[in-house]
C-alpha positions as semicolon CSV with decimal commas, in nm:
position;residue;x (nm);y (nm);z (nm)
1;N;-0,864;-0,590;-1,186
2;M;-0,867;-0,727;-1,536
3;K;-1,160;-0,675;-1,767
4;Q;-1,343;-0,997;-1,859
5;L;-1,436;-1,020;-2,226
6;E;-1,777;-1,157;-2,320
7;L;-1,801;-1,496;-2,490
8;R;-2,062;-1,624;-2,731
9;R;-2,083;-1,952;-2,536
10;K;-2,184;-1,827;-2,191
11;D;-2,215;-2,187;-2,069
12;R;-1,840;-2,235;-2,113
13;Q;-1,724;-1,896;-1,982
14;K;-1,494;-1,910;-1,678
15;D;-1,370;-1,651;-1,428
16;E;-1,032;-1,483;-1,368
17;K;-0,920;-1,742;-1,110
18;F;-0,977;-2,021;-1,365
19;A;-0,801;-1,820;-1,639
20;L;-0,489;-1,768;-1,425
21;E;-0,485;-2,140;-1,334
22;V;-0,480;-2,219;-1,707
23;V;-0,178;-1,989;-1,743
24;D;0,000;-2,167;-1,456
25;E;-0,080;-2,517;-1,584
26;S;0,021;-2,446;-1,946
27;L;0,373;-2,547;-2,046
28;F;0,382;-2,297;-2,331
29;A;0,178;-2,017;-2,483
30;N;0,130;-1,853;-2,821
31;I;0,200;-1,482;-2,829
32;S;0,051;-1,294;-3,124
33;M;0,164;-0,952;-3,237
34;Y;0,129;-0,724;-3,538
35;D;0,410;-0,560;-3,733
36;G;0,186;-0,314;-3,919
37;K;0,164;-0,535;-4,230
38;E;0,093;-0,887;-4,110
39;P;0,033;-1,086;-3,791
40;Y;0,320;-1,278;-3,629
41;S;0,289;-1,547;-3,366
42;V;0,552;-1,737;-3,168
43;V;0,548;-2,004;-2,900
44;I;0,698;-1,903;-2,566
45;S;0,782;-2,073;-2,237
46;H;0,634;-1,852;-1,967
47;V;0,586;-1,810;-1,596
48;R;0,321;-1,602;-1,421
49;K;0,361;-1,354;-1,138
50;G;0,039;-1,182;-1,039
51;E;-0,140;-1,052;-1,349
52;S;0,174;-1,067;-1,565
53;I;0,383;-1,331;-1,734
54;Y;0,754;-1,337;-1,809
55;F;0,940;-1,505;-2,092
56;H;1,299;-1,490;-2,209
57;C;1,450;-1,460;-2,554
58;A;1,755;-1,335;-2,739
59;K;1,804;-0,959;-2,753
60;V;1,768;-0,947;-3,131
61;G;1,509;-1,087;-3,369
62;R;1,176;-1,029;-3,535
63;K;0,964;-1,037;-3,220
64;I;1,196;-0,786;-3,048
65;D;1,166;-0,548;-3,346
66;I;0,786;-0,581;-3,354
67;L;0,731;-0,544;-2,979
68;K;0,948;-0,232;-2,962
69;E;0,725;-0,071;-3,228
70;N;0,394;-0,216;-3,114
71;P;0,387;-0,369;-2,763
72;R;0,018;-0,470;-2,781
73;V;-0,019;-0,850;-2,776
74;C;-0,266;-1,134;-2,747
75;V;-0,148;-1,445;-2,563
76;S;-0,334;-1,777;-2,574
77;F;-0,296;-2,069;-2,334
78;V;-0,430;-2,425;-2,340
79;S;-0,385;-2,638;-2,028
80;Q;-0,604;-2,929;-2,135
81;N;-0,688;-3,069;-2,478
82;I;-0,846;-3,414;-2,486
83;P;-1,003;-3,537;-2,811
84;T;-1,305;-3,751;-2,729
85;Y;-1,602;-3,924;-2,884
86;E;-1,936;-3,899;-2,704
87;K;-2,265;-4,031;-2,838
88;D;-2,201;-3,982;-3,210
89;N;-2,014;-3,656;-3,148
90;F;-1,645;-3,591;-3,214
91;T;-1,533;-3,321;-2,973
92;T;-1,249;-3,192;-2,756
93;L;-1,251;-3,140;-2,382
94;F;-1,042;-2,833;-2,311
95;K;-0,936;-2,558;-2,075
96;S;-0,818;-2,240;-2,245
97;A;-0,760;-1,872;-2,178
98;I;-0,675;-1,569;-2,389
99;F;-0,521;-1,252;-2,248
100;Y;-0,462;-0,908;-2,401
101;G;-0,191;-0,681;-2,270
102;N;0,129;-0,494;-2,334
103;A;0,487;-0,614;-2,361
104;V;0,744;-0,446;-2,138
105;F;1,119;-0,490;-2,189
106;V;1,257;-0,558;-1,841
107;S;1,571;-0,356;-1,776
108;D;1,583;-0,371;-1,394
109;E;1,849;-0,631;-1,305
110;N;1,671;-0,758;-0,994
111;E;1,341;-0,807;-1,177
112;K;1,528;-0,980;-1,461
113;K;1,705;-1,219;-1,218
114;E;1,378;-1,293;-1,036
115;A;1,202;-1,367;-1,367
116;L;1,478;-1,607;-1,475
117;K;1,467;-1,775;-1,134
118;I;1,092;-1,837;-1,137
119;L;1,110;-1,955;-1,500
120;C;1,374;-2,212;-1,405
121;E;1,179;-2,315;-1,094
122;K;0,871;-2,380;-1,309
123;Y;1,042;-2,588;-1,577
124;L;1,350;-2,743;-1,411
125;P;1,314;-2,726;-1,030
126;E;1,544;-3,028;-0,985
127;Y;1,840;-2,836;-1,134
128;M;1,819;-2,514;-0,930
129;E;2,163;-2,571;-0,775
130;H;2,303;-2,484;-1,122
131;F;2,094;-2,168;-1,158
132;D;2,356;-1,913;-1,045
133;S;2,630;-2,039;-1,275
134;A;2,394;-2,068;-1,574
135;M;2,258;-1,719;-1,512
136;K;2,606;-1,565;-1,491
137;R;2,693;-1,719;-1,828
138;S;2,381;-1,607;-2,018
139;F;2,249;-1,302;-1,828
140;A;2,405;-1,039;-2,055
141;V;2,265;-1,185;-2,379
142;T;1,917;-1,267;-2,244
143;Q;1,618;-1,037;-2,281
144;I;1,330;-1,073;-2,036
145;I;0,991;-0,952;-2,153
146;R;0,697;-0,903;-1,918
147;I;0,341;-0,905;-2,049
148;D;0,105;-0,709;-1,826
149;F;-0,246;-0,848;-1,868
150;E;-0,537;-0,605;-1,908
151;S;-0,825;-0,824;-2,021
152;F;-0,907;-1,192;-2,063
153;S;-1,152;-1,458;-2,163
154;A;-1,147;-1,820;-2,049
155;K;-1,340;-2,129;-2,152
156;E;-1,381;-2,487;-2,045
157;K;-1,556;-2,775;-2,216
158;R;-1,611;-3,067;-1,984
159;G;-1,722;-3,418;-2,060
160;K;-2,061;-3,560;-1,974
161;V;-1,902;-3,748;-1,682
162;G;-1,887;-3,525;-1,375
163;E;-2,088;-3,240;-1,527
């Protein structure tokens, strides 16, 4: 099981089930890494399987270079972000989760195909009849990276209504 990190605001702290729901409900995530000199962060489209996420990218580029040298990452997700005004208070109602883990370059062809399939099912389920032909065309030039989660924190700020 994943380690839960302690939060300053205990009243907003949420459990692993909530954190994984935030991952599933988020349309994108920010993945942060470190190249030894400075931080680097990119937005990814992701899909979760168990306590890991998958994303795809080109086989060359800055993030590939960094992750090969230093696979440790922090990934942040926001599934709700609603600016609101309540009783003389400007605030945001949100659901968020942060995970720490390691990036793994997927080389197994079956795992790579499965990752691409579940990514497409998440984002474009209505076009799955085109999946096989699209995959054949781009499979060789596509890198799949899996992030295996080790620890997390999750928070929610709810409105006065329904609390």
